[in-house]
mmCIF file of the N, C-alpha and C atoms, coordinates in Angstrom:
data_MODEL
# 
_entry.id   MODEL 
# 
loop_
_atom_site.group_PDB 
_atom_site.id 
_atom_site.type_symbol 
_atom_site.label_atom_id 
_atom_site.label_alt_id 
_atom_site.label_comp_id 
_atom_site.label_asym_id 
_atom_site.label_entity_id 
_atom_site.label_seq_id 
_atom_site.pdbx_PDB_ins_code 
_atom_site.Cartn_x 
_atom_site.Cartn_y 
_atom_site.Cartn_z 
_atom_site.occupancy 
_atom_site.B_iso_or_equiv 
_atom_site.pdbx_formal_charge 
_atom_site.auth_seq_id 
_atom_site.auth_comp_id 
_atom_site.auth_asym_id 
_atom_site.auth_atom_id 
_atom_site.pdbx_PDB_model_num 
ATOM 1   N N  . MET A 1 1  ? 0.851   -1.162 0.000  1.00 0.00 ? 1  MET A N  1 
ATOM 2   C CA . MET A 1 1  ? 0.000   0.000  0.000  1.00 0.00 ? 1  MET A CA 1 
ATOM 3   C C  . MET A 1 1  ? 0.900   1.230  0.000  1.00 0.00 ? 1  MET A C  1 
ATOM 4   N N  . SER A 1 2  ? 0.614   2.166  -0.893 1.00 0.00 ? 2  SER A N  1 
ATOM 5   C CA . SER A 1 2  ? 1.452   3.354  -0.979 1.00 0.00 ? 2  SER A CA 1 
ATOM 6   C C  . SER A 1 2  ? 1.022   4.370  0.077  1.00 0.00 ? 2  SER A C  1 
ATOM 7   N N  . SER A 1 3  ? 1.839   5.393  0.214  1.00 0.00 ? 3  SER A N  1 
ATOM 8   C CA . SER A 1 3  ? 1.593   6.425  1.215  1.00 0.00 ? 3  SER A CA 1 
ATOM 9   C C  . SER A 1 3  ? 0.291   7.173  0.932  1.00 0.00 ? 3  SER A C  1 
ATOM 10  N N  . SER A 1 4  ? 0.032   7.469  -0.332 1.00 0.00 ? 4  SER A N  1 
ATOM 11  C CA . SER A 1 4  ? -1.185  8.199  -0.683 1.00 0.00 ? 4  SER A CA 1 
ATOM 12  C C  . SER A 1 4  ? -2.419  7.320  -0.459 1.00 0.00 ? 4  SER A C  1 
ATOM 13  N N  . GLU A 1 5  ? -2.287  6.027  -0.714 1.00 0.00 ? 5  GLU A N  1 
ATOM 14  C CA . GLU A 1 5  ? -3.408  5.116  -0.458 1.00 0.00 ? 5  GLU A CA 1 
ATOM 15  C C  . GLU A 1 5  ? -3.681  5.017  1.041  1.00 0.00 ? 5  GLU A C  1 
ATOM 16  N N  . SER A 1 6  ? -2.630  5.026  1.834  1.00 0.00 ? 6  SER A N  1 
ATOM 17  C CA . SER A 1 6  ? -2.767  4.969  3.282  1.00 0.00 ? 6  SER A CA 1 
ATOM 18  C C  . SER A 1 6  ? -3.473  6.229  3.806  1.00 0.00 ? 6  SER A C  1 
ATOM 19  N N  . LYS A 1 7  ? -3.074  7.387  3.272  1.00 0.00 ? 7  LYS A N  1 
ATOM 20  C CA . LYS A 1 7  ? -3.717  8.640  3.668  1.00 0.00 ? 7  LYS A CA 1 
ATOM 21  C C  . LYS A 1 7  ? -5.188  8.645  3.261  1.00 0.00 ? 7  LYS A C  1 
ATOM 22  N N  . GLN A 1 8  ? -5.440  8.160  2.038  1.00 0.00 ? 8  GLN A N  1 
ATOM 23  C CA . GLN A 1 8  ? -6.817  8.107  1.534  1.00 0.00 ? 8  GLN A CA 1 
ATOM 24  C C  . GLN A 1 8  ? -7.649  7.160  2.389  1.00 0.00 ? 8  GLN A C  1 
ATOM 25  N N  . SER A 1 9  ? -7.079  6.071  2.810  1.00 0.00 ? 9  SER A N  1 
ATOM 26  C CA . SER A 1 9  ? -7.764  5.102  3.653  1.00 0.00 ? 9  SER A CA 1 
ATOM 27  C C  . SER A 1 9  ? -8.120  5.716  5.005  1.00 0.00 ? 9  SER A C  1 
ATOM 28  N N  . LYS A 1 10 ? -7.171  6.486  5.579  1.00 0.00 ? 10 LYS A N  1 
ATOM 29  C CA . LYS A 1 10 ? -7.427  7.148  6.856  1.00 0.00 ? 10 LYS A CA 1 
ATOM 30  C C  . LYS A 1 10 ? -8.531  8.192  6.712  1.00 0.00 ? 10 LYS A C  1 
ATOM 31  N N  . VAL A 1 11 ? -8.480  8.938  5.605  1.00 0.00 ? 11 VAL A N  1 
ATOM 32  C CA . VAL A 1 11 ? -9.513  9.949  5.346  1.00 0.00 ? 11 VAL A CA 1 
ATOM 33  C C  . VAL A 1 11 ? -10.868 9.271  5.222  1.00 0.00 ? 11 VAL A C  1 
ATOM 34  N N  . ASN A 1 12 ? -10.910 8.169  4.466  1.00 0.00 ? 12 ASN A N  1 
ATOM 35  C CA . ASN A 1 12 ? -12.165 7.430  4.291  1.00 0.00 ? 12 ASN A CA 1 
ATOM 36  C C  . ASN A 1 12 ? -12.677 6.879  5.619  1.00 0.00 ? 12 ASN A C  1 
ATOM 37  N N  . TYR A 1 13 ? -11.772 6.549  6.525  1.00 0.00 ? 13 TYR A N  1 
ATOM 38  C CA . TYR A 1 13 ? -12.150 6.006  7.821  1.00 0.00 ? 13 TYR A CA 1 
ATOM 39  C C  . TYR A 1 13 ? -12.700 7.120  8.735  1.00 0.00 ? 13 TYR A C  1 
ATOM 40  N N  . PHE A 1 14 ? -12.022 8.269  8.746  1.00 0.00 ? 14 PHE A N  1 
ATOM 41  C CA . PHE A 1 14 ? -12.405 9.339  9.666  1.00 0.00 ? 14 PHE A CA 1 
ATOM 42  C C  . PHE A 1 14 ? -13.502 10.257 9.130  1.00 0.00 ? 14 PHE A C  1 
ATOM 43  N N  . LEU A 1 15 ? -13.715 10.290 7.836  1.00 0.00 ? 15 LEU A N  1 
ATOM 44  C CA . LEU A 1 15 ? -14.705 11.187 7.251  1.00 0.00 ? 15 LEU A CA 1 
ATOM 45  C C  . LEU A 1 15 ? -16.115 10.955 7.812  1.00 0.00 ? 15 LEU A C  1 
ATOM 46  N N  . PRO A 1 16 ? -16.598 9.727  7.897  1.00 0.00 ? 16 PRO A N  1 
ATOM 47  C CA . PRO A 1 16 ? -17.942 9.533  8.478  1.00 0.00 ? 16 PRO A CA 1 
ATOM 48  C C  . PRO A 1 16 ? -18.006 9.959  9.949  1.00 0.00 ? 16 PRO A C  1 
ATOM 49  N N  . ILE A 1 17 ? -16.923 9.735  10.688 1.00 0.00 ? 17 ILE A N  1 
ATOM 50  C CA . ILE A 1 17 ? -16.906 10.123 12.098 1.00 0.00 ? 17 ILE A CA 1 
ATOM 51  C C  . ILE A 1 17 ? -16.957 11.639 12.226 1.00 0.00 ? 17 ILE A C  1 
ATOM 52  N N  . ILE A 1 18 ? -16.148 12.328 11.420 1.00 0.00 ? 18 ILE A N  1 
ATOM 53  C CA . ILE A 1 18 ? -16.127 13.794 11.447 1.00 0.00 ? 18 ILE A CA 1 
ATOM 54  C C  . ILE A 1 18 ? -17.482 14.342 11.003 1.00 0.00 ? 18 ILE A C  1 
ATOM 55  N N  . THR A 1 19 ? -18.053 13.747 9.960  1.00 0.00 ? 19 THR A N  1 
ATOM 56  C CA . THR A 1 19 ? -19.370 14.168 9.473  1.00 0.00 ? 19 THR A CA 1 
ATOM 57  C C  . THR A 1 19 ? -20.411 14.010 10.573 1.00 0.00 ? 19 THR A C  1 
ATOM 58  N N  . CYS A 1 20 ? -20.343 12.903 11.284 1.00 0.00 ? 20 CYS A N  1 
ATOM 59  C CA . CYS A 1 20 ? -21.285 12.646 12.373 1.00 0.00 ? 20 CYS A CA 1 
ATOM 60  C C  . CYS A 1 20 ? -21.118 13.680 13.490 1.00 0.00 ? 20 CYS A C  1 
ATOM 61  N N  . ILE A 1 21 ? -19.891 13.987 13.845 1.00 0.00 ? 21 ILE A N  1 
ATOM 62  C CA . ILE A 1 21 ? -19.627 14.977 14.892 1.00 0.00 ? 21 ILE A CA 1 
ATOM 63  C C  . ILE A 1 21 ? -20.155 16.343 14.484 1.00 0.00 ? 21 ILE A C  1 
ATOM 64  N N  . VAL A 1 22 ? -19.914 16.719 13.241 1.00 0.00 ? 22 VAL A N  1 
ATOM 65  C CA . VAL A 1 22 ? -20.409 18.010 12.740 1.00 0.00 ? 22 VAL A CA 1 
ATOM 66  C C  . VAL A 1 22 ? -21.939 18.023 12.746 1.00 0.00 ? 22 VAL A C  1 
ATOM 67  N N  . ALA A 1 23 ? -22.553 16.929 12.316 1.00 0.00 ? 23 ALA A N  1 
ATOM 68  C CA . ALA A 1 23 ? -24.024 16.860 12.292 1.00 0.00 ? 23 ALA A CA 1 
ATOM 69  C C  . ALA A 1 23 ? -24.591 16.978 13.709 1.00 0.00 ? 23 ALA A C  1 
ATOM 70  N N  . ILE A 1 24 ? -23.936 16.332 14.672 1.00 0.00 ? 24 ILE A N  1 
ATOM 71  C CA . ILE A 1 24 ? -24.387 16.419 16.063 1.00 0.00 ? 24 ILE A CA 1 
ATOM 72  C C  . ILE A 1 24 ? -24.236 17.843 16.571 1.00 0.00 ? 24 ILE A C  1 
ATOM 73  N N  . ALA A 1 25 ? -23.121 18.489 16.261 1.00 0.00 ? 25 ALA A N  1 
ATOM 74  C CA . ALA A 1 25 ? -22.885 19.861 16.709 1.00 0.00 ? 25 ALA A CA 1 
ATOM 75  C C  . ALA A 1 25 ? -23.928 20.814 16.122 1.00 0.00 ? 25 ALA A C  1 
ATOM 76  N N  . VAL A 1 26 ? -24.211 20.647 14.842 1.00 0.00 ? 26 VAL A N  1 
ATOM 77  C CA . VAL A 1 26 ? -25.213 21.502 14.185 1.00 0.00 ? 26 VAL A CA 1 
ATOM 78  C C  . VAL A 1 26 ? -26.589 21.233 14.788 1.00 0.00 ? 26 VAL A C  1 
ATOM 79  N N  . SER A 1 27 ? -26.917 19.961 14.984 1.00 0.00 ? 27 SER A N  1 
ATOM 80  C CA . SER A 1 27 ? -28.211 19.607 15.574 1.00 0.00 ? 27 SER A CA 1 
ATOM 81  C C  . SER A 1 27 ? -28.336 20.181 16.979 1.00 0.00 ? 27 SER A C  1 
ATOM 82  N N  . TYR A 1 28 ? -27.269 20.094 17.765 1.00 0.00 ? 28 TYR A N  1 
ATOM 83  C CA . TYR A 1 28 ? -27.297 20.627 19.114 1.00 0.00 ? 28 TYR A CA 1 
ATOM 84  C C  . TYR A 1 28 ? -27.497 22.140 19.094 1.00 0.00 ? 28 TYR A C  1 
ATOM 85  N N  . GLY A 1 29 ? -26.800 22.819 18.183 1.00 0.00 ? 29 GLY A N  1 
ATOM 86  C CA . GLY A 1 29 ? -26.961 24.267 18.058 1.00 0.00 ? 29 GLY A CA 1 
ATOM 87  C C  . GLY A 1 29 ? -28.380 24.636 17.677 1.00 0.00 ? 29 GLY A C  1 
ATOM 88  N N  . THR A 1 30 ? -28.955 23.896 16.749 1.00 0.00 ? 30 THR A N  1 
ATOM 89  C CA . THR A 1 30 ? -30.336 24.145 16.332 1.00 0.00 ? 30 THR A CA 1 
ATOM 90  C C  . THR A 1 30 ? -31.293 23.874 17.483 1.00 0.00 ? 30 THR A C  1 
ATOM 91  N N  . LEU A 1 31 ? -31.083 22.770 18.178 1.00 0.00 ? 31 LEU A N  1 
ATOM 92  C CA . LEU A 1 31 ? -31.929 22.412 19.311 1.00 0.00 ? 31 LEU A CA 1 
ATOM 93  C C  . LEU A 1 31 ? -31.819 23.458 20.414 1.00 0.00 ? 31 LEU A C  1 
ATOM 94  N N  . ASP A 1 32 ? -30.610 23.908 20.684 1.00 0.00 ? 32 ASP A N  1 
ATOM 95  C CA . ASP A 1 32 ? -30.397 24.927 21.708 1.00 0.00 ? 32 ASP A CA 1 
ATOM 96  C C  . ASP A 1 32 ? -31.146 26.211 21.349 1.00 0.00 ? 32 ASP A C  1 
ATOM 97  N N  . ALA A 1 33 ? -31.103 26.597 20.084 1.00 0.00 ? 33 ALA A N  1 
ATOM 98  C CA . ALA A 1 33 ? -31.810 27.797 19.642 1.00 0.00 ? 33 ALA A CA 1 
ATOM 99  C C  . ALA A 1 33 ? -33.319 27.616 19.788 1.00 0.00 ? 33 ALA A C  1 
ATOM 100 N N  . GLN A 1 34 ? -33.813 26.424 19.461 1.00 0.00 ? 34 GLN A N  1 
ATOM 101 C CA . GLN A 1 34 ? -35.247 26.154 19.588 1.00 0.00 ? 34 GLN A CA 1 
ATOM 102 C C  . GLN A 1 34 ? -35.676 26.178 21.053 1.00 0.00 ? 34 GLN A C  1 
ATOM 103 N N  . VAL A 1 35 ? -34.864 25.618 21.926 1.00 0.00 ? 35 VAL A N  1 
ATOM 104 C CA . VAL A 1 35 ? -35.178 25.629 23.357 1.00 0.00 ? 35 VAL A CA 1 
ATOM 105 C C  . VAL A 1 35 ? -35.204 27.058 23.874 1.00 0.00 ? 35 VAL A C  1 
ATOM 106 N N  . SER A 1 36 ? -34.255 27.853 23.451 1.00 0.00 ? 36 SER A N  1 
ATOM 107 C CA . SER A 1 36 ? -34.206 29.256 23.865 1.00 0.00 ? 36 SER A CA 1 
ATOM 108 C C  . SER A 1 36 ? -35.462 29.990 23.404 1.00 0.00 ? 36 SER A C  1 
ATOM 109 N N  . GLU A 1 37 ? -35.871 29.747 22.181 1.00 0.00 ? 37 GLU A N  1 
ATOM 110 C CA . GLU A 1 37 ? -37.083 30.385 21.649 1.00 0.00 ? 37 GLU A CA 1 
ATOM 111 C C  . GLU A 1 37 ? -38.322 29.927 22.423 1.00 0.00 ? 37 GLU A C  1 
ATOM 112 N N  . LEU A 1 38 ? -38.394 28.648 22.739 1.00 0.00 ? 38 LEU A N  1 
ATOM 113 C CA . LEU A 1 38 ? -39.527 28.134 23.515 1.00 0.00 ? 38 LEU A CA 1 
ATOM 114 C C  . LEU A 1 38 ? -39.553 28.730 24.920 1.00 0.00 ? 38 LEU A C  1 
ATOM 115 N N  . GLU A 1 39 ? -38.381 28.898 25.528 1.00 0.00 ? 39 GLU A N  1 
ATOM 116 C CA . GLU A 1 39 ? -38.321 29.514 26.852 1.00 0.00 ? 39 GLU A CA 1 
ATOM 117 C C  . GLU A 1 39 ? -38.852 30.942 26.805 1.00 0.00 ? 39 GLU A C  1 
ATOM 118 N N  . LYS A 1 40 ? -38.506 31.678 25.749 1.00 0.00 ? 40 LYS A N  1 
ATOM 119 C CA . LYS A 1 40 ? -39.010 33.048 25.592 1.00 0.00 ? 40 LYS A CA 1 
ATOM 120 C C  . LYS A 1 40 ? -40.528 33.041 25.443 1.00 0.00 ? 40 LYS A C  1 
ATOM 121 N N  . ARG A 1 41 ? -41.036 32.113 24.623 1.00 0.00 ? 41 ARG A N  1 
ATOM 122 C CA . ARG A 1 41 ? -42.485 32.035 24.407 1.00 0.00 ? 41 ARG A CA 1 
ATOM 123 C C  . ARG A 1 41 ? -43.221 31.688 25.703 1.00 0.00 ? 41 ARG A C  1 
ATOM 124 N N  . VAL A 1 42 ? -42.674 30.740 26.454 1.00 0.00 ? 42 VAL A N  1 
ATOM 125 C CA . VAL A 1 42 ? -43.291 30.348 27.722 1.00 0.00 ? 42 VAL A CA 1 
ATOM 126 C C  . VAL A 1 42 ? -43.304 31.528 28.687 1.00 0.00 ? 42 VAL A C  1 
ATOM 127 N N  . SER A 1 43 ? -42.197 32.252 28.738 1.00 0.00 ? 43 SER A N  1 
ATOM 128 C CA . SER A 1 43 ? -42.112 33.421 29.613 1.00 0.00 ? 43 SER A CA 1 
ATOM 129 C C  . SER A 1 43 ? -43.166 34.457 29.221 1.00 0.00 ? 43 SER A C  1 
ATOM 130 N N  . THR A 1 44 ? -43.304 34.696 27.930 1.00 0.00 ? 44 THR A N  1 
ATOM 131 C CA . THR A 1 44 ? -44.305 35.649 27.446 1.00 0.00 ? 44 THR A CA 1 
ATOM 132 C C  . THR A 1 44 ? -45.712 35.181 27.798 1.00 0.00 ? 44 THR A C  1 
ATOM 133 N N  . LEU A 1 45 ? -45.962 33.879 27.611 1.00 0.00 ? 45 LEU A N  1 
ATOM 134 C CA . LEU A 1 45 ? -47.278 33.338 27.948 1.00 0.00 ? 45 LEU A CA 1 
ATOM 135 C C  . LEU A 1 45 ? -47.548 33.440 29.445 1.00 0.00 ? 45 LEU A C  1 
ATOM 136 N N  . GLU A 1 46 ? -46.540 33.205 30.261 1.00 0.00 ? 46 GLU A N  1 
ATOM 137 C CA . GLU A 1 46 ? -46.706 33.339 31.711 1.00 0.00 ? 46 GLU A CA 1 
ATOM 138 C C  . GLU A 1 46 ? -47.075 34.763 32.081 1.00 0.00 ? 46 GLU A C  1 
ATOM 139 N N  . GLU A 1 47 ? -46.365 35.719 31.474 1.00 0.00 ? 47 GLU A N  1 
ATOM 140 C CA . GLU A 1 47 ? -46.649 37.125 31.759 1.00 0.00 ? 47 GLU A CA 1 
ATOM 141 C C  . GLU A 1 47 ? -48.075 37.489 31.341 1.00 0.00 ? 47 GLU A C  1 
ATOM 142 N N  . ARG A 1 48 ? -48.465 37.061 30.143 1.00 0.00 ? 48 ARG A N  1 
ATOM 143 C CA . ARG A 1 48 ? -49.820 37.357 29.661 1.00 0.00 ? 48 ARG A CA 1 
ATOM 144 C C  . ARG A 1 48 ? -50.868 36.703 30.559 1.00 0.00 ? 48 ARG A C  1 
ATOM 145 N N  . THR A 1 49 ? -50.599 35.467 30.961 1.00 0.00 ? 49 THR A N  1 
ATOM 146 C CA . THR A 1 49 ? -51.544 34.752 31.811 1.00 0.00 ? 49 THR A CA 1 
ATOM 147 C C  . THR A 1 49 ? -51.701 35.453 33.149 1.00 0.00 ? 49 THR A C  1 
ATOM 148 N N  . LEU A 1 50 ? -50.586 35.902 33.722 1.00 0.00 ? 50 LEU A N  1 
ATOM 149 C CA . LEU A 1 50 ? -50.666 36.624 34.992 1.00 0.00 ? 50 LEU A CA 1 
ATOM 150 C C  . LEU A 1 50 ? -51.473 37.904 34.853 1.00 0.00 ? 50 LEU A C  1 
ATOM 151 N N  . VAL A 1 51 ? -51.253 38.631 33.782 1.00 0.00 ? 51 VAL A N  1 
ATOM 152 C CA . VAL A 1 51 ? -52.006 39.865 33.548 1.00 0.00 ? 51 VAL A CA 1 
ATOM 153 C C  . VAL A 1 51 ? -53.492 39.543 33.402 1.00 0.00 ? 51 VAL A C  1 
ATOM 154 N N  . GLN A 1 52 ? -53.802 38.495 32.639 1.00 0.00 ? 52 GLN A N  1 
ATOM 155 C CA . GLN A 1 52 ? -55.205 38.112 32.447 1.00 0.00 ? 52 GLN A CA 1 
ATOM 156 C C  . GLN A 1 52 ? -55.841 37.662 33.761 1.00 0.00 ? 52 GLN A C  1 
ATOM 157 N N  . LEU A 1 53 ? -55.080 36.934 34.585 1.00 0.00 ? 53 LEU A N  1 
ATOM 158 C CA . LEU A 1 53 ? -55.604 36.497 35.877 1.00 0.00 ? 53 LEU A CA 1 
ATOM 159 C C  . LEU A 1 53 ? -55.854 37.684 36.800 1.00 0.00 ? 53 LEU A C  1 
ATOM 160 N N  . GLU A 1 54 ? -54.948 38.648 36.785 1.00 0.00 ? 54 GLU A N  1 
ATOM 161 C CA . GLU A 1 54 ? -55.145 39.845 37.593 1.00 0.00 ? 54 GLU A CA 1 
ATOM 162 C C  . GLU A 1 54 ? -56.382 40.612 37.129 1.00 0.00 ? 54 GLU A C  1 
ATOM 163 N N  . THR A 1 55 ? -56.552 40.720 35.819 1.00 0.00 ? 55 THR A N  1 
ATOM 164 C CA . THR A 1 55 ? -57.724 41.402 35.272 1.00 0.00 ? 55 THR A CA 1 
ATOM 165 C C  . THR A 1 55 ? -58.996 40.652 35.653 1.00 0.00 ? 55 THR A C  1 
ATOM 166 N N  . LEU A 1 56 ? -58.951 39.335 35.540 1.00 0.00 ? 56 LEU A N  1 
ATOM 167 C CA . LEU A 1 56 ? -60.103 38.511 35.903 1.00 0.00 ? 56 LEU A CA 1 
ATOM 168 C C  . LEU A 1 56 ? -60.418 38.655 37.390 1.00 0.00 ? 56 LEU A C  1 
ATOM 169 N N  . ASN A 1 57 ? -59.379 38.659 38.209 1.00 0.00 ? 57 ASN A N  1 
ATOM 170 C CA . ASN A 1 57 ? -59.572 38.819 39.650 1.00 0.00 ? 57 ASN A CA 1 
ATOM 171 C C  . ASN A 1 57 ? -60.216 40.168 39.961 1.00 0.00 ? 57 ASN A C  1 
ATOM 172 N N  . ASP A 1 58 ? -59.747 41.224 39.289 1.00 0.00 ? 58 ASP A N  1 
ATOM 173 C CA . ASP A 1 58 ? -60.352 42.544 39.475 1.00 0.00 ? 58 ASP A CA 1 
ATOM 174 C C  . ASP A 1 58 ? -61.821 42.529 39.056 1.00 0.00 ? 58 ASP A C  1 
ATOM 175 N N  . GLY A 1 59 ? -62.094 41.862 37.936 1.00 0.00 ? 59 GLY A N  1 
ATOM 176 C CA . GLY A 1 59 ? -63.475 41.763 37.456 1.00 0.00 ? 59 GLY A CA 1 
ATOM 177 C C  . GLY A 1 59 ? -64.365 41.016 38.437 1.00 0.00 ? 59 GLY A C  1 
ATOM 178 N N  . VAL A 1 60 ? -63.854 39.926 39.003 1.00 0.00 ? 60 VAL A N  1 
ATOM 179 C CA . VAL A 1 60 ? -64.626 39.155 39.978 1.00 0.00 ? 60 VAL A CA 1 
ATOM 180 C C  . VAL A 1 60 ? -64.868 39.993 41.238 1.00 0.00 ? 60 VAL A C  1 
ATOM 181 N N  . THR A 1 61 ? -63.852 40.718 41.666 1.00 0.00 ? 61 THR A N  1 
ATOM 182 C CA . THR A 1 61 ? -64.011 41.591 42.843 1.00 0.00 ? 61 THR A CA 1 
ATOM 183 C C  . THR A 1 61 ? -65.083 42.641 42.580 1.00 0.00 ? 61 THR A C  1 
ATOM 184 N N  . ASN A 1 62 ? -65.041 43.270 41.413 1.00 0.00 ? 62 ASN A N  1 
ATOM 185 C CA . ASN A 1 62 ? -66.059 44.271 41.057 1.00 0.00 ? 62 ASN A CA 1 
ATOM 186 C C  . ASN A 1 62 ? -67.447 43.637 40.988 1.00 0.00 ? 62 ASN A C  1 
ATOM 187 N N  . LEU A 1 63 ? -67.508 42.434 40.462 1.00 0.00 ? 63 LEU A N  1 
ATOM 188 C CA . LEU A 1 63 ? -68.786 41.736 40.379 1.00 0.00 ? 63 LEU A CA 1 
ATOM 189 C C  . LEU A 1 63 ? -69.338 41.445 41.777 1.00 0.00 ? 63 LEU A C  1 
ATOM 190 N N  . ARG A 1 64 ? -68.472 41.040 42.682 1.00 0.00 ? 64 ARG A N  1 
ATOM 191 C CA . ARG A 1 64 ? -68.915 40.788 44.063 1.00 0.00 ? 64 ARG A CA 1 
ATOM 192 C C  . ARG A 1 64 ? -69.459 42.051 44.705 1.00 0.00 ? 64 ARG A C  1 
ATOM 193 N N  . VAL A 1 65 ? -68.800 43.176 44.453 1.00 0.00 ? 65 VAL A N  1 
ATOM 194 C CA . VAL A 1 65 ? -69.267 44.455 44.994 1.00 0.00 ? 65 VAL A CA 1 
ATOM 195 C C  . VAL A 1 65 ? -70.652 44.778 44.435 1.00 0.00 ? 65 VAL A C  1 
ATOM 196 N N  . GLU A 1 66 ? -70.811 44.596 43.139 1.00 0.00 ? 66 GLU A N  1 
ATOM 197 C CA . GLU A 1 66 ? -72.099 44.883 42.508 1.00 0.00 ? 66 GLU A CA 1 
ATOM 198 C C  . GLU A 1 66 ? -73.186 43.941 43.019 1.00 0.00 ? 66 GLU A C  1 
ATOM 199 N N  . VAL A 1 67 ? -72.864 42.669 43.207 1.00 0.00 ? 67 VAL A N  1 
ATOM 200 C CA . VAL A 1 67 ? -73.844 41.706 43.735 1.00 0.00 ? 67 VAL A CA 1 
ATOM 201 C C  . VAL A 1 67 ? -74.240 42.096 45.155 1.00 0.00 ? 67 VAL A C  1 
ATOM 202 N N  . ALA A 1 68 ? -73.262 42.524 45.952 1.00 0.00 ? 68 ALA A N  1 
ATOM 203 C CA . ALA A 1 68 ? -73.567 42.959 47.316 1.00 0.00 ? 68 ALA A CA 1 
ATOM 204 C C  . ALA A 1 68 ? -74.494 44.177 47.290 1.00 0.00 ? 68 ALA A C  1 
ATOM 205 N N  . LYS A 1 69 ? -74.251 45.106 46.365 1.00 0.00 ? 69 LYS A N  1 
ATOM 206 C CA . LYS A 1 69 ? -75.112 46.286 46.252 1.00 0.00 ? 69 LYS A CA 1 
ATOM 207 C C  . LYS A 1 69 ? -76.535 45.884 45.887 1.00 0.00 ? 69 LYS A C  1 
ATOM 208 N N  . VAL A 1 70 ? -76.648 45.000 44.911 1.00 0.00 ? 70 VAL A N  1 
ATOM 209 C CA . VAL A 1 70 ? -77.967 44.543 44.479 1.00 0.00 ? 70 VAL A CA 1 
ATOM 210 C C  . VAL A 1 70 ? -78.659 43.801 45.621 1.00 0.00 ? 70 VAL A C  1 
ATOM 211 N N  . SER A 1 71 ? -77.909 42.991 46.338 1.00 0.00 ? 71 SER A N  1 
ATOM 212 C CA . SER A 1 71 ? -78.473 42.265 47.475 1.00 0.00 ? 71 SER A CA 1 
ATOM 213 C C  . SER A 1 71 ? -78.987 43.235 48.538 1.00 0.00 ? 71 SER A C  1 
ATOM 214 N N  . ASN A 1 72 ? -78.201 44.253 48.829 1.00 0.00 ? 72 ASN A N  1 
ATOM 215 C CA . ASN A 1 72 ? -78.648 45.275 49.789 1.00 0.00 ? 72 ASN A CA 1 
ATOM 216 C C  . ASN A 1 72 ? -79.891 45.999 49.293 1.00 0.00 ? 72 ASN A C  1 
ATOM 217 N N  . ASP A 1 73 ? -79.899 46.325 48.000 1.00 0.00 ? 73 ASP A N  1 
ATOM 218 C CA . ASP A 1 73 ? -81.072 46.993 47.418 1.00 0.00 ? 73 ASP A CA 1 
ATOM 219 C C  . ASP A 1 73 ? -82.304 46.112 47.519 1.00 0.00 ? 73 ASP A C  1 
ATOM 220 N N  . LEU A 1 74 ? -82.130 44.823 47.266 1.00 0.00 ? 74 LEU A N  1 
ATOM 221 C CA . LEU A 1 74 ? -83.264 43.895 47.345 1.00 0.00 ? 74 LEU A CA 1 
ATOM 222 C C  . LEU A 1 74 ? -83.768 43.773 48.779 1.00 0.00 ? 74 LEU A C  1 
ATOM 223 N N  . GLU A 1 75 ? -82.845 43.715 49.718 1.00 0.00 ? 75 GLU A N  1 
ATOM 224 C CA . GLU A 1 75 ? -83.243 43.656 51.128 1.00 0.00 ? 75 GLU A CA 1 
ATOM 225 C C  . GLU A 1 75 ? -84.015 44.916 51.516 1.00 0.00 ? 75 GLU A C  1 
ATOM 226 N N  . TRP A 1 76 ? -83.519 46.062 51.061 1.00 0.00 ? 76 TRP A N  1 
ATOM 227 C CA . TRP A 1 76 ? -84.199 47.324 51.340 1.00 0.00 ? 76 TRP A CA 1 
ATOM 228 C C  . TRP A 1 76 ? -85.596 47.323 50.724 1.00 0.00 ? 76 TRP A C  1 
ATOM 229 N N  . LEU A 1 77 ? -85.674 46.885 49.448 1.00 0.00 ? 77 LEU A N  1 
ATOM 230 C CA . LEU A 1 77 ? -86.963 46.844 48.758 1.00 0.00 ? 77 LEU A CA 1 
ATOM 231 C C  . LEU A 1 77 ? -87.910 45.879 49.451 1.00 0.00 ? 77 LEU A C  1 
ATOM 232 N N  . LYS A 1 78 ? -87.427 44.761 49.878 1.00 0.00 ? 78 LYS A N  1 
ATOM 233 C CA . LYS A 1 78 ? -88.239 43.768 50.580 1.00 0.00 ? 78 LYS A CA 1 
ATOM 234 C C  . LYS A 1 78 ? -88.796 44.368 51.882 1.00 0.00 ? 78 LYS A C  1 
ATOM 235 N N  . LYS A 1 79 ? -87.922 45.087 52.569 1.00 0.00 ? 79 LYS A N  1 
ATOM 236 C CA . LYS A 1 79 ? -88.334 45.728 53.817 1.00 0.00 ? 79 LYS A CA 1 
ATOM 237 C C  . LYS A 1 79 ? -89.382 46.783 53.559 1.00 0.00 ? 79 LYS A C  1 
ATOM 238 N N  . GLU A 1 80 ? -89.173 47.580 52.511 1.00 0.00 ? 80 GLU A N  1 
ATOM 239 C CA . GLU A 1 80 ? -90.136 48.633 52.142 1.00 0.00 ? 80 GLU A CA 1 
ATOM 240 C C  . GLU A 1 80 ? -91.488 48.024 51.769 1.00 0.00 ? 80 GLU A C  1 
ATOM 241 N N  . MET A 1 81 ? -91.465 46.927 51.034 1.00 0.00 ? 81 MET A N  1 
ATOM 242 C CA . MET A 1 81 ? -92.705 46.292 50.583 1.00 0.00 ? 81 MET A CA 1 
ATOM 243 C C  . MET A 1 81 ? -93.456 45.686 51.770 1.00 0.00 ? 81 MET A C  1 
ATOM 244 N N  . SER A 1 82 ? -92.725 45.149 52.724 1.00 0.00 ? 82 SER A N  1 
ATOM 245 C CA . SER A 1 82 ? -93.398 44.522 53.868 1.00 0.00 ? 82 SER A CA 1 
ATOM 246 C C  . SER A 1 82 ? -93.994 45.564 54.806 1.00 0.00 ? 82 SER A C  1 
ATOM 247 N N  . GLU A 1 83 ? -93.452 46.774 54.808 1.00 0.00 ? 83 GLU A N  1 
ATOM 248 C CA . GLU A 1 83 ? -93.980 47.842 55.645 1.00 0.00 ? 83 GLU A CA 1 
ATOM 249 C C  . GLU A 1 83 ? -95.258 48.427 55.067 1.00 0.00 ? 83 GLU A C  1 
ATOM 250 N N  . LYS A 1 84 ? -95.505 48.257 53.816 1.00 0.00 ? 84 LYS A N  1 
ATOM 251 C CA . LYS A 1 84 ? -96.698 48.864 53.176 1.00 0.00 ? 84 LYS A CA 1 
ATOM 252 C C  . LYS A 1 84 ? -97.835 47.934 53.117 1.00 0.00 ? 84 LYS A C  1 
# 
């Protein structure tokens, strides 16, 4: 076997390994970027959800106040009707 054939044989042996390593590195980089993007999206969704929950909580509190007012009005009306 000549020197050039030996070099070619080594290249042929290591080329698939190097290709595999490069493919793994590229895949890892792509996966890392996707994970980072998903983390950003989750964070944004968490923030939006918290804002929506706070708004909903405020709405429920306002609704309770209004129900209490209506309940008081009904009690007053009931009392007025029973007196007449």
